[in-house]
N, C-alpha and C positions, 0 to 999 in steps of 0.2 A: 731168465727163467720165467715160466709162466705156471702160476701156482693156483689160477682159479679151477675151482673144483667142477666137475662136470655138472651137476645140478645148477651150479651157479651160472656157468656158462650158457646152459640151455635157457636160464630165466633171463640173461642179459640179451641172449639171441632173439628171443620171443619178444622182449620189449622193444629193442630197437627195430624189429620188423614191423610190429604193429604201431610205433611212433611214426616211421616212414610211410606205411600205407596210410596213416591218416593225414599227413601232412601231404602228401601227393594228391589225395582226394579233395581236401578241402580247403588249404591254405592257397589261395590264389594270387594274393599280392607278392610279387616278385621277390622283393627285398625281404620279406619276412620269410617266404618260402624258402628262399635261396639260405639265409641265416640257419634255419632251422636244420636243414638237410646236412650245410655244413657242419654244424654242432654234431650231427648223428654219423657222418662220416668221421670225424675226428675222434668221437668217442669208440667207434669201431676199429679205427686204426689204432688207438691207445690201447685197447683191450689185446690186441693181437701182438703190440709191442712186449718184448719179455722185461724190458728194462723197469726200475723200480724208481719212481720219482718222489721226491721227497720235497715240499715246500718249506721254505723257512719264514717265519714271521716273527716280528719283535720290534721294539720301539728303539727309537734313537739312544744309543749308548747301552743296548743290550747286549752287544758283543756278537752281532750277526757278522759283521766282515771279519772279525778274529776268528769266528769259528768255521767260516769258509776258506781263511786261509789257512786254519790248522789242519781242515780236512784235505786241503790240496797240497799241502806241505809246501807252499810256496806263498810269499808277501805280494800278492797281487791285486788286491781290494784295499782301498785306503779306509783307515779306521778314525774314529772320531770326527767324521764329517756330517754336515746335516743331510738328510733324506730329501735331496732336491730332485733327483730323477723319480719318474711315474713310471718307469718301465721294469719289467722283470729280467732278471739276469739267469739265463739257462746254462749250466754248467755240465758238460758231458765229457765222456772218454773220448779222448783225441785216437782217432783211427790211423793217422798219419803224422803229420806235423801239428804242434801244439800252436795255439793262436786264439784268434776271435772274429767273430763277422758281426755286422750290425747293419743296420738301414738307417737313413736320414728322413723322417716322414715316409713319403712314399717313393723314395729312392729304391733303386736295385740295390742288392746286398752286397756290402764292401769286406773284403777278407784280409786281414791282417795275420802273417805268420811271426811268431813270437823271435825266432832267431834271425829275423830280418834286421841289417844294420840301420835300416832308416825305413820310413814310412812310404808306402807305394804312392805315386805321383797322382793316381786318379784319387785316392783317400785324401790325401792334402786338399787338392782344388776343390772336392766336395765340400770338405769342412769351411775353407775358406770362402765359398759361395754361399753357404748358410749362415756364417757368421763373419761379414765383412768386417775388415779391421782387426779381427783376432790372428792369432799366431797358433796353429796347432802345435802339440807337444811332439817333439823330434823323433821319439822312441814308441816302439809299440807298448811297453811297459808304463812309460807315462800317458800315452793315450787312452789306455784301459783304465787308469786311474782317473783320468779328466771325464772319462764317459761316464764312470758311476759315481762322480762326485763333486765336479768341478764346472760350474757355470761358466760360460755357456754352453760347453760341450754336452754336459749331460741332460740339457734341456733339449737337445736336438736329436738325441738317440732314440732308437725304438729296435726291439726284437734282437738285444745283444745275447749273443751266444759264445760261450768259451770252451774251447776244445782243450783237454788237460789231461795228465796222466797222475793219477793218486791211488793210493791203496782202496778205498771207498768207491771209487769211479771204476777201478777195476771189477769190483763185486756186482757190477750192471747198475748202480744207483747215478741217478740225473738229480741235481741238485737244483732247485729252483730257487732264488733269493727273490723275495719281494721288496719293495719299498716300504721301509718302516714309517711309522708317525706318532708324535705325541698327541697329534691334534687330527681333526675330522676331516681329511683332505678326499674330496670325492673320488679323484683320480686314483689314489693309493688305494683307497676302497675297492674300486672297481676292479685292479689289477689283483689284489690279494684275493677276492671272491672268485676272480675266473680262475686263477692258479690253484687255489685250495680245491674248488667244486669240480673243476673240469679236468685238470692236469695232473694233478698229485694224487700218489696212492696212500700217502700220510703227509701229516702235518707235524711240524716242529714249531712250539713256540718257545723264543728264548726270554728267560728272565734272568735279570742281574741279581745277584745275591744280596747287593746293597739297596735296590730298590723293590724287588719282589714283582707281585703282581699287581699293579697299579690301576686305580679306576680307568683312567684313560685308555690303558690298554684293553681293559675288560670291555669298555665300550667299543672300541676298534674291533675287537675278536667277534663281539655279538652282531655287528653291522656287517663285517667284511666276510665271515666264515659262516656258512650254512649250518643249522642246528647239529644235524647227523654227521657233519665231519668234526664239529667241535667237541663233540661227545668223545671222540676217538683221537684227539689231539696227544702228540707226546711233548711234555713240559721238560725244558732242559734248562737247567739254573747254572749260568756263567758266573767265573770269576769266585768259585768256591775255593780257592787257594788263598784269598784274601780273609777267609774265617778261620778262628779257631776250630780244632777238632770239635768240642765240646758244641759248638754254634751249629755245626752242619744240620744235625739232626732237625734241629728246631727250625732252621731255614727251610728245609724241604718239605717239612711236615705243615707250615704255614702256608707254603705255596700249594700243597694238596687243599687243604683247607679253604683258600681263596677260591680256587678253581673248582671246588665244590658248591661252596656258599655264594660265590658271585656269578659264574658262568652257569651252575646247576649240572656240572660234570658228575656223573654218577660215581665213576671209578676213575679217578685222574691219575695217569702214570707221570712221574716227575723222576728225572735223572739229573744228577750232578755233574758237572765238568770244569774244568780249567783250559780252554783252548790256546790261551795267551801262553802257558808254560811250554806247548809244543814249539811256538814260533821263537821263544826264548832258546831252546835248546838247538833249534835248527840254527840260529844265529851265533850257536857256541858260547852262549851265557852260562854261568853257574846258577844252579836253582837251588833254592832252601828246601829242607826235607818236604815240608808240606808240599811244596810247588812240584818237587820231584815225583812225588807220590801220584798226584793227580796227572803229571805228565805221562807216566807209565801206564795209567788207566786208560788214557786215550782211545788206544786201539780197541779195548774192550767197548767204550762207547760207540765207535764204529761199526763192531759186529753186531751190539744190540740194536742199532741204527737199523742194519740190513736185516735183521731178524724182525725188530718191529715192521718195517717195511713189506717184508715176506707174508708176515700174519696178515697186515692190513689190506694188503694189495685185493684179495678176493671180495672182502666186504666192501673197500674202495670202490672197485669196478661195478659192483651192485649198486651201491650208493651213487654213483656217477651217473649210471645209466637210468636209475630211478628218476634222480633229480632232473636229467634232461628230459626224460620221458614225460615228466609231470610239467615241466615247461613247455614242451610241444603237446601235450593235452591241455594245457590252460590257454595257449594260443588256439589251438582247434576247437576247443569249445568253446571261445569267444567268437570265432568264425562261425562255428556252427549255430551259437544263439542269433547271431547277426543274421545268416541265412534263413534260420526258421521265422524271424520277424520279417525278412523279405517277402518268403514264400507267403507268409500270411497276409500281408499287405498285397501282395500280388492276386491271391485268392480273393480277397475283397474288391479290389478293382475289377477282376474279371465276373465276379457276381453283380457288380455295379453295372457293367455293361452286358448282361446276360442277354443272348440273342432270343427273341422270342419265336417260336415257330409261326412260320408263315399263314396258316390256317387261322392261329390265334390272333396275329397281329391284324389280319385283313379284315377278320371280325369286328374287332375294336374299331376301325376305321370307318366301319360302315355307318356307325353312330353319328361321327364327326360329319360323313357325307349328307347324312339325312338331316343334321342340323343346318347344313349350308342350302340344302334343298328347300326347307321349311322357311327359312328366313327369305328366301327369293320368292317363294309362294306367296309370304305375307306382303312383300313388296310390289310384286307383279298386282295381287288383289287391290291393294291400296291405289297403286297407280291407276288402274282400270276404272275404279269408283271415282277417283278424283277426275279423271278424263271424261266420264260419262255425266257425271253431274254438272261439270263445268259447261259440256255439250249441250245437256239440257235447258241449261239456264239460259244459255246466250241463244239457242235457238227458238226459245219460249219467247225471249224477249225480242228477237227478230220477226217472228210471226205475229206478235201483239202488235209491234211497229206498224208492220204491213197492213193489218187489218184497220188499226186505227187511223192510217193516214189515207184510207180510201174514204173520197168525198161524196160518191154517187153510188147507186147500188149497183151500176154497171163495173165500177172500178172494184168493188167488192166481189160481185161475181167473178171476175176475171183473177182476182188474187186467189179466190178460194179454188179456181178452176186449174191453176197453174203456179203462182207464185209461191203459195204456202209449200206445196210439194217440192218445188225447187230448194226453197230453204232448208226444208228438212233433209232433202238429199246431200245437199252441200254440208250441212252440220254433220251427218253421218259419214261421210267421205273423210272430212277432218278428224272425226273420232277415230275412225279406223286407222288412219296414217299415223296418227298421235299414239294410239295405243300399240300399234305394232312396233313403232320405235322404241317407245319407252320398253316394251316388254324384251325385244330384241337386245337393248342394252343390258338389263337386269338378266338375260340369260347369259350374255357373254360374260357379265361380270361373275355369276354363278359358277359358269363354267372355268375361268380362270382361278377362281377362290379352291374350287374342288382340285382342279390340277395342283396348285401351289400346296395346299394343305397335304396331298398325298406325297407330292416330290420331298416337302419338308419332313415329314412323318418318317418316310423310308429312309431319306438320308440320316436323318439323326438316330435312327434305330440300327442302321446297317452300316452306314459308310465309315463310322468311327471305327469299329471293330475291324472293318475291312482293312484300312489302313493299317492297324497293329497285323493284322494276319499276313498280310500282302498280298492279299487277293484283289483284282480289278473289280471297281464298282460297276453296278449293272447300269446298262444304257437307261435313258429316259424312254418310257413306252410310248410309242407313236400315237397309242389311242389317247394320249394326255391331251391332244389337242382337236379331236373330231368334233363337230357341232352339228353335222347332217341331221343327227336323231331328234334333237329339238328344232331345228329350223323346219325341217321337213314337216313336223306335227304341226307346228305354229301355222305354218303357210296353209296347210288345209284346214284348219280350224277358223284362220283368218279368212279365206274365201268363204267358208261356210257363214261367218259373222257378216261378212259384206253382203251376201246373198240375202240374209234374213234383214239386215237393215235396209236394203234397197226395197225388198217386198214391202216393208212397213212404211216407208216413205210414200210409195206410191199410194198406199191405202189411206193416207191423210188427206188426199183429193177427195175423198167421198164424204167428206164433212162440209155441211153448209148449212143456213138457215132455212128452216122449214117455211113453205110457200112461196120461196122465190124461184122464180122461172130458171135462173142460172143454176141453183140447187138442184132443181128437180131435172135440168138436164144433165148435172154431172151424175147424179143418180140415175137417172135412165140409162144413161151410156155404160154405167157400171154393169146394169143389169144385162142390157140389149145393146150392145156395141152397134154403132151406126144408126140402127132405127131408135133406139131408146133416147137420144139426144132430142129429137123433134117431139116425142112423146112426152118425155120429162119437162120439156120447155112448157110445153102446153100445159101438162097438168100444174106445172109451177106457176104458170102465168094466170091459170083459172084460179087456182088456190090463193094465189097472191092477191087477184084481184079482189077475191070473196073477203080474204083477211089479208091485208097487206100491211105488215108493220111498218114503222118507222126506221130510218138508217141509224139511228144509236141503238135501237133495239136488236137489230139486225147483227151490228157489230158485236154488241155484248153476246146476244147467243152464239154467234160464230166463236168469239174467243173463249166462252166456257167451253163449249163442244172440242175445240181443238186442243186446248189444254188437257182435256181427260183424253183424247186420241193420242196427244203426244207423249203423255205420261205411260200410256199402255205401250207406245212403241218402246220408248227408253227402257221399259221394265224388259220387254222381250230382248232389246239389245243386251241390257244388262245379264240376262240369263243366258245368252249366246256367248258373252264376254268369260263367264264363270266356266261355262265348258271349255272355252279355248285355253284359259289359265290351267285348268285342271289337267288337260291332255298336256300342255306344256310342262307341267310340274313331274307328271308321269314320265315324259321324255327325258327330263333332267335327272331322275332317279336312274333311269336306264343308263344314262350316260355315266353317271358315278358308279353304277355297277361295273360297266364295260371298262371304265379306268381301273378300278380294282383288280379287275380280271387281267388286264393287260399287265398291270405293275406285278400282279402275282406270277404270271407267265415268264416276265423278264427277270424276276428275282429269284424264281424257285431254284435253280440250279446254284444261283449265288448263297442264297440263303442255306442251302442244304450243304455247300461247302464250309459256311460260316460255323454252322452248326455242328458239322464233324470236327473242323479244327479246334473250336471251343470246348467241344468234349475231350478232344485229345488233351488240350492244354489242362483242362481240369482234372483229367487222369494223371499227367504228367506231374502237375502240382502235388496231388494227393501222394503218388507215389515219393516224389522227394521228400515231401514233407514228412512220411513216415520213415523213409530212410534217414534222414536227419534226426527225427525225434529219436530214432533206434540207436544212431551213432552217438547223439548227445548222451543218451542213458550209459550207452558202454563207456563213454568217455567219464561221465562222474563215477560209475561202478568201479573203474580203473583207478581213477584217482584216489577214491576211498581205500581201495586196496593198497595203492603205493604209499599212502600216507600210514597205514599199519605197517607194510615192509620197510618204510624208512625208518619208523621207531623200532621195530623188531631189529634190524641190522646194525642201527646205530647203538642198541643196548645189548647186542650179542656178547657173550663171554669173551674176553681178551686172553690169549696165550701166555699169560705173564709170566709163567715157568719157563718159557722157552727164552725169553728175555733175561732169565735169571734175577728179576726184580722182586723182591719181597712184597707183600701186601701192605697197604697203607698203615701206619702205626709200628712198623718193625723197627728194631733198635737201630740198625746202620745201613739205610737203603743206598747211601751214596757210596758205601765200601764195594758194594758188587760191581761197580763200573770201575 
């Protein structure tokens, strides 16, 4: 029978659909995703299953096995044994043959028919393989007892299912017995939680009339049973036939009071029963009057149980689905929160690697290139000045030594006529070669530095993100190794510089001591080539005859005049060198500009693609982040709604009249069953 109301069915279907969509969209871990989807599928199948499932909880010696045997009208399960097994026992109506099935760990399911004279060989072999040295029980009845309460067999069993025929099972009830415990055993708590929360439509808690609701049982229930399920438990007090009639009301009321006070249950339902009397009657034993009364009322308990489950099923289906949805939402919410953090971190990384527009980036590199050129300019200017000063000092010393070494006027005249000019020309030639070499080296270094600077800057700015986007890096521009603009300009100015120096070297031959025939010849030849030599010599000889200074004075006069003329020559050389350096620097600047243009041309398409990819990544990140934030807000809103629904359904009115159970405080609640 499926008693779920249409509105409840709609709510459950909506919750399951929403939970599945969230899990499929956001839970990527295979294990977690599969586990949640399996739970959702199991919940959907459970809702479609018309049978009524009841979970039976209780401590050791609370009478669970006795109640199960009474419901089944057969002595199947051992009583009074320690709760060693940590598996649940599912008892269903047998469709054909009675019997049971089970697994041993991860083994396939083994089936045992109740009416078989001996155990199947496969079952015996499997049991012996799992417990070497142990001898399995010989009959199906003995094996069932061993699997539910006798080590080592009860430690091996998993997924035990019993197929039987009994009145309560014929009503479509499935009984699930959970391992009881007076102590906090994690495996027992986990099984009780799973059965009560995910499988059962209702939960029965067994309490002995002698022990009643103990603190250890209360702790176990609070830990094992979800609060909404605990609010709707049915408490059955066993061994009621051991009480005097006048004690019955007090015991039932005490259980109600303890359930309300210790467990916080608002309207606890409590019934009395004596299932042992049913087994005694089946065994043909004579019952006392009190026991017979409780034995006759046991079918009423079964009917009340069926009505209780029928009433609880709609609410249980909703509560189970809401709890499962809440678990799914919690998992999805955690995954969404992690994903939001991942997206925010990815956004920060993407912003840190933000690709600049090529025009902006190239503009920024102009300053770096200019800095390299300015440094090269300073180095070239310094090299030229040092080389020029060194050449001047050495040339002056050589000329002075030449003049000082002249012992006669004739030697002095010859030195002034040819020797000085040769020294100056040689000095200027060496200066030109030295300056050309040094400037060429500095130009090479500057070009290499510009090329390396641009290559490093472009690689740092674009290549890292290129790897992330999967695009190929731009090839190195061929212009990065061009040197012809600088060398061409340098060669032009070098030739001009050399011509100037050579002209100035020739001019130095015009300097000589006044009054000397040799000096007059030099000066005359400078004015009138060919003829001027004789005229100048004659005039010099004549003037020298009139005023003929001594050799020492002539050397001093020539040295002073030559120093002045030599300084003028080197000043003009320095001016020509500065022009050469300026032209070289201009060529270097043009080279840097050409390199930037070449890099820009090579990277234009690449950077354009990178910018497009990065913009798309930013858009994708923002869109996903917005979607995650929206889903996360929906999750939080749904969880708040679920919390309210769980409270509302767990405290919804119970149809106690349908169970024929008077309200708490009535005179004889136990008589009604």
